[in-house]
N, C-alpha and C positions, 0 to 999 in steps of 0.2 A: 684368949682366943686364938689357938694354936693353928697354922696352916701346914698340915703334911702333906707330902706326895701321896696320891691315892695308889692305895694297893693294886697290883696286877690283876686280881680277881675282879675290883671293881670295874676296870678298864674293859675286861671281856664281858662283864655283865652288861656294861652300858651299849658297848658294841651288839650283843644280843638284843638287847630291848630296842634298839635303833632299827633293826632288821626286822624284828616283828612290827613294829610300830609303822615302819613303811609298807610291810607286806598288808596288815590290816587297813592302810589309808588307800592302798591301791585298789583292794577288793572292794571297799565302800564306793571307790569312784566308779568302778565297772559296775556294780548294781544300781548305783543312781544314774550311769549314763543309760543303761537299759531300761529303766523305770522311765525316763524322760522319753526316749524312742518310743517304746510302747504306748505311753499315753498320749504323745503327739502325733503318732504315726496315722497315717490313713488306714481304713479299714479294708486291706486287701484279701483279708481270709473269709470274708462273708461274699459267697456269690449270690447275686438276684436271681429269683426263679421267676419267671413271667408264668402267669396263670392263663392256661388255655381254656375257652370257652367251647 
């Protein structure tokens, strides 16, 4: 079992993967937050109409 210093390419790849992962996690949190707001929010968009006889 040899412990070698990681190549510079692997360090750059790790940095890029970390950036993509954090961006994906942020996007998922935004979508989750919007979904929670939409599901739990009151119904402001529907106007009630009164029937006139």
